[in-house]
N, C-alpha and C positions, 0 to 999 in steps of 0.2 A: 245463415249459419247452419241450419239443419241440412241444407243441400251440401255444404262443405263437409260436414261430419259424415253424411251418407256416402259422399264420394271417397273420403279417406277410408271408411270402413270397407267399401267395395274394393278399393285398390289393395288394401291389406289382404282381403280374402282371396282375390285373384292372384296377387303376387306370391303369396305363401302356399298356394295350391291347397288351401284348407278346405277339406270336404267333410266338415263336421256333420253336415246334414245326412251323410251316408252312414254314419256310425250306428244308428238304431237298426237300419236294414241289415247291415253287416252282422250285427250282434244276433239278430233273429236267424239269419242264414247260418251263422257259426253254431248256434244252438242246435239247429237241425242237423248240421254235420256231426256234432257230438252225439246226438241221439241216433243217427244212422250207424255210426261206428259201434255204439253200445248194442243196438239191435243186431247188427251183423255178428258181433262177438257172441251174443246169446244164441243166434241161429247156428253159427258155425260150431259152437260147443267143442272147440279144439284145444287140446292140452297145450299149455304154455303159450297161448296166443294173447293173453291179457295185455302185455306190454306193447305188442304190435298194434292192437286196437286203440290203446291209449295214445300212442304216437300218431297213428293215422287220423284219429278224430281231431286231435290238436292241430295237426298239419293242415287238414282240410279247412278247419275253421279259421286258422291264421291266414290262409291264402285269401280269405274274403276281405281282409283289411284290418284296420285297428279295432273295429267293432267285433269282428270275429275272433281276433286274438284275445280281446278282453273277455268275451263270452267263454272261450275255451279255458282261460285261466280261472275264472270264477267257478265254472262247473267242475273243473278238475280239482281245485282246492276244496270246494265244498264236498265233493265225493270222498276225497281222501280224509277230510276231517271227520266225516260220518263213519267211515270204515275204521279209523283209528279209535273212535269212541266205542265202536262195536267189538273191539278186542283184536283187530288185525295187527300184526306185528309192525313195529316201527321200521324194520328193515324192508318189509314189503311196501309200505307206504313210501319210503324213500326211493325205492326202485321204480315205483309207479310215477312218482314226481319227476324222476330223471327222464323217463320215457315221455311224459307230458311235455316237459321243457324242450326235449329234443325235437319233437314234432312241431311245437309252437315256434321254435326258432329256425324253422326251415330245414331241419334234418330229414333224411330219408327214413320213413317209417319201416321200410323193408329191412333195416338193420335188425329189427326186433321180430321179423317174420319167422315163425317156426317152420321147420321142415315139413313138407307135405300139406300145408294149408292150401285148400283149393284156390285157384286163381281168381275165382269170382270175388274174393275178398282181397 
């Protein structure tokens, strides 16, 4: 009976291409992608580049897989929640969230790229 259950479970895992075991690794990698985008934004210190780095961090993380996409969503939502509580306008928060979702859903971050931002970013 145990062998039958194990066989069914294995079949379902293989058949559905379930890669649940990759989720934690993707989440960690996605978190690093988000941190890299934030670090690059701080280093670049470029006017009107905020939305670009939001979109880029989310896009890079989401490319990792479901774990990366999840990490990007949690980090983005947490950051916006904190900023909203610190008095940043709801309009700015909504614009940031649009950029986050754009990147997370596979959109090109360069849509938000400001003129003159160095190519290294």
